[in-house]
C-alpha positions as CSV (number, residue, x, y, z in Angstrom):
1,M,0.0,0.0,0.0
2,D,2.8,2.5,0.9
3,R,4.6,1.7,-2.3
4,T,1.5,2.2,-4.4
5,R,0.8,5.6,-2.8
6,G,4.4,6.7,-3.3
7,E,4.3,5.8,-7.0
8,R,1.1,7.9,-7.7
9,P,2.8,11.3,-7.5
10,R,5.5,10.1,-9.8
11,A,3.1,8.8,-12.4
12,A,1.1,12.1,-12.2
13,A,4.3,14.1,-12.8
14,R,5.4,12.1,-15.9
15,P,3.0,13.8,-18.4
16,R,4.5,17.2,-17.4
17,S,8.1,16.1,-17.7
18,W,8.1,16.1,-21.5
19,R,6.5,19.6,-21.6
20,R,9.3,21.0,-19.5
21,R,11.9,19.6,-21.8
22,L,10.5,21.5,-24.8
23,P,11.6,25.1,-25.3
24,R,9.0,27.7,-24.2
25,W,8.6,29.0,-27.8
26,W,7.5,25.6,-29.2
27,P,3.9,26.7,-30.1
28,L,5.4,29.4,-32.3
29,S,7.5,27.0,-34.4
30,L,4.8,24.4,-34.5
31,C,2.1,26.9,-35.8
32,A,4.6,28.3,-38.3
33,L,5.4,24.9,-39.6
34,L,1.7,23.9,-39.9
35,G,0.9,27.2,-41.7
36,A,3.7,26.7,-44.2
37,A,2.5,23.2,-44.9
38,G,-1.1,24.4,-45.4
39,G,0.1,27.2,-47.7
40,A,2.2,24.8,-49.8
41,S,-0.7,22.4,-50.1
42,Y,-3.0,25.2,-51.3
43,G,-0.4,26.3,-53.8
44,L,0.0,22.8,-55.2
45,L,-3.7,21.6,-55.2
46,A,-5.6,24.8,-56.0
47,P,-6.3,25.3,-59.7
48,P,-4.6,28.3,-61.3
49,Q,-6.7,31.4,-62.1
50,Y,-6.1,33.7,-65.1
51,A,-7.2,37.3,-65.5
52,A,-7.6,39.5,-68.6
53,T,-8.7,43.1,-68.7
54,S,-10.4,45.2,-71.3
55,Y,-11.2,48.9,-71.2
56,V,-14.3,50.8,-72.1
57,V,-14.4,54.5,-72.5
58,V,-17.5,56.8,-72.5
59,V,-17.3,59.9,-74.8
60,P,-19.8,62.7,-75.2
61,T,-21.7,63.1,-78.4
62,K,-21.9,66.3,-80.4
63,W,-24.5,67.9,-78.0
64,G,-23.0,66.3,-74.9
65,D,-20.3,67.5,-72.5
66,P,-17.4,65.8,-70.7
67,A,-19.1,66.0,-67.3
68,T,-22.1,64.1,-68.5
69,A,-19.8,61.4,-70.0
70,L,-18.0,61.1,-66.7
71,G,-21.3,60.7,-64.8
72,F,-22.5,58.0,-67.2
73,A,-19.2,56.2,-67.0
74,Q,-19.9,55.7,-63.3
75,A,-23.4,54.5,-64.0
76,Y,-22.3,52.1,-66.7
77,G,-19.6,50.7,-64.4
78,R,-22.3,49.7,-61.9
79,V,-24.5,48.0,-64.5
80,A,-21.6,46.2,-66.3
81,T,-22.3,43.1,-64.2
82,D,-26.0,43.4,-64.4
83,G,-28.3,40.6,-65.7
84,A,-29.1,42.4,-69.0
85,V,-25.5,43.0,-69.9
86,L,-24.5,39.5,-69.0
87,A,-27.3,38.1,-71.0
88,A,-26.2,40.0,-74.1
89,A,-22.6,38.8,-73.5
90,H,-23.9,35.2,-73.3
91,R,-25.8,35.5,-76.6
92,V,-22.7,36.9,-78.4
93,S,-20.0,34.7,-76.9
94,G,-21.9,31.5,-76.0
95,L,-20.2,31.4,-72.5
96,P,-22.3,30.1,-69.6
97,L,-24.1,32.7,-67.5
98,D,-22.6,31.2,-64.4
99,A,-19.0,31.7,-65.8
100,L,-19.9,35.3,-66.7
101,R,-21.6,36.1,-63.4
102,G,-18.9,34.7,-61.2
103,G,-15.8,35.6,-63.4
104,V,-16.2,39.3,-64.2
105,R,-15.8,42.5,-62.2
106,A,-15.9,46.2,-63.3
107,M,-14.1,49.2,-61.9
108,T,-14.4,52.9,-62.7
109,S,-12.1,55.9,-62.3
110,P,-13.3,59.0,-60.4
111,D,-11.6,61.4,-62.7
112,A,-11.7,59.7,-66.1
113,P,-14.7,58.2,-68.0
114,V,-13.0,54.8,-68.3
115,I,-14.4,51.4,-67.2
116,E,-12.0,48.6,-66.5
117,I,-13.6,45.1,-67.0
118,T,-11.6,42.1,-65.8
119,G,-12.5,38.5,-66.6
120,T,-11.3,35.6,-64.5
121,A,-11.3,32.0,-65.5
122,G,-9.3,28.7,-65.1
123,T,-7.8,29.0,-68.6
124,P,-6.1,32.0,-70.3
125,G,-8.3,32.0,-73.3
126,T,-11.6,31.9,-71.4
127,S,-10.6,34.9,-69.2
128,A,-10.0,37.0,-72.3
129,R,-13.2,35.9,-73.9
130,V,-15.2,36.8,-70.7
131,A,-13.7,40.3,-70.5
132,N,-14.2,41.0,-74.2
133,A,-17.7,39.6,-74.2
134,V,-18.9,41.8,-71.3
135,A,-17.1,44.9,-72.7
136,G,-18.8,44.5,-76.1
137,A,-22.2,43.9,-74.5
138,L,-21.8,47.0,-72.3
139,A,-20.9,49.1,-75.3
140,G,-23.9,47.8,-77.2
141,T,-26.2,48.6,-74.2
142,G,-24.8,52.1,-73.8
143,N,-24.9,53.0,-77.5
144,G,-28.6,51.9,-77.6
145,T,-29.5,55.0,-75.5
146,A,-26.8,57.4,-76.7
147,G,-29.4,59.5,-78.4
148,R,-31.1,60.3,-75.1
149,T,-28.1,60.3,-72.8
150,G,-25.6,62.3,-74.9
151,A,-22.8,59.7,-74.1
152,E,-21.4,57.1,-76.4
153,V,-19.7,53.9,-75.2
154,L,-16.6,52.6,-77.0
155,V,-14.4,49.6,-76.5
156,F,-11.1,51.4,-76.0
157,S,-8.8,48.3,-75.5
158,R,-9.6,44.6,-75.9
159,A,-8.3,42.0,-73.5
160,T,-5.4,39.8,-74.6
161,V,-4.7,36.3,-73.5
162,P,-2.6,36.4,-70.2
163,S,0.7,34.5,-70.1
164,A,0.8,33.9,-66.3
165,P,-1.8,33.0,-63.7
166,V,-2.8,35.5,-61.0
167,S,-3.2,32.9,-58.3
168,P,-0.3,32.7,-55.8
169,S,2.6,30.4,-56.6
170,V,3.8,27.7,-54.3
171,P,6.6,29.7,-52.7
172,I,4.3,32.7,-52.1
173,A,1.5,30.5,-50.7
174,T,4.1,28.8,-48.4
175,G,5.4,32.1,-47.1
176,V,2.0,33.5,-46.5
177,G,0.9,30.3,-44.7
178,G,4.1,30.3,-42.5
179,C,3.6,34.0,-41.6
180,A,0.0,33.4,-40.6
181,G,0.9,30.4,-38.6
182,G,3.7,32.3,-36.8
183,L,1.3,35.1,-36.0
184,L,-1.1,32.6,-34.5
185,G,1.7,30.9,-32.5
186,G,2.8,34.3,-31.1
187,L,-0.7,35.0,-30.0
188,L,-0.8,31.6,-28.2
189,L,2.4,32.5,-26.4
190,L,0.9,35.8,-25.2
191,V,-2.2,34.2,-23.8
192,R,-0.5,31.1,-22.4
193,P,-0.3,31.2,-18.6
194,G,3.1,31.2,-17.1
195,E,4.5,28.4,-15.0
196,R,3.6,28.5,-11.4
197,R,6.5,28.3,-8.9
198,G,5.7,27.0,-5.4
199,T,2.4,26.8,-3.8
200,P,0.1,29.9,-3.8
201,G,-0.7,29.3,-0.1
202,A,2.9,29.3,1.0
203,A,3.7,32.4,-1.1
204,G,0.7,34.2,0.3
205,A,1.7,33.3,3.8
206,A,5.3,34.4,3.3
207,A,4.2,37.7,1.8
208,V,2.0,38.8,4.7
209,P,4.1,39.5,7.8
210,A,2.9,38.4,11.2
211,P,1.7,41.1,13.6
212,A,4.3,42.2,16.2
213,Q,3.6,40.7,19.6
214,G,4.2,42.9,22.6
215,S,3.4,42.8,26.3
216,A,0.0,44.2,27.3
217,P,0.0,47.1,29.7
218,P,-0.8,46.2,33.4
219,P,-4.3,47.0,34.6
220,R,-4.9,50.3,36.4
221,G,-7.1,51.2,39.3
222,A,-10.1,53.5,39.4
223,D,-7.9,56.6,39.9
224,G,-5.6,55.5,37.0
225,A,-2.7,54.5,39.3
226,L,-0.9,51.2,38.9
227,P,-1.7,48.6,41.6
228,G,0.9,48.0,44.3
229,G,2.7,51.3,43.6
230,A,4.5,49.8,40.5
231,P,6.5,52.3,38.7
232,E,5.0,53.5,35.5
233,T,6.9,52.6,32.3
234,A,8.0,55.1,29.7
235,E,5.2,53.8,27.4
236,G,2.6,54.4,30.1
237,A,4.0,57.9,30.7
238,V,3.6,58.8,27.1
239,R,0.0,57.5,27.1
């Protein structure tokens, strides 16, 4: 029985021994390693994405003015990804509506009547086709109302087939994953509680000093004199 009781504390202390052997910053290195592995896996397994960009410009007609063209450029940039424009692009190019809806975005400039249309797809040729189809459909939609708006829409530059993907490469994805994992590991080190040294009860008892013990003053009589004519101490004289 005594031997069994003595072995229990040793068995309970064994799981903590391997933790104490590790350096204190082990969560940082572990999280950085896992993040780098995840980023490398994403770079290897994720399909590449290609992007191509075409530009559309809005110019004023004979009776229009540049300010009107700039205002309509902002408006056309907002409707470039609308259902009517995408339907027209689908009829002309034959591309699926889902590919057009999820693979195109439009951006405008606040000081120039230019609309930037970017098509994104899994192959270089498809990305260029998406951008050119939406740009042509937007120009056709805008020119259909040029007589009333005073602004004409022209395809300024057609998209070309990209030569490189825009998705991150394996080294970039690995570096980003490692940085993210290292950041997470650093946060874990900040919120990790420090190792306790000693027992809290003993530390608290040692921190609080014991009250000083002194001799109690002798009792006095009704007239304040000490009994038996005992001499009054210096402490009693002060009181």
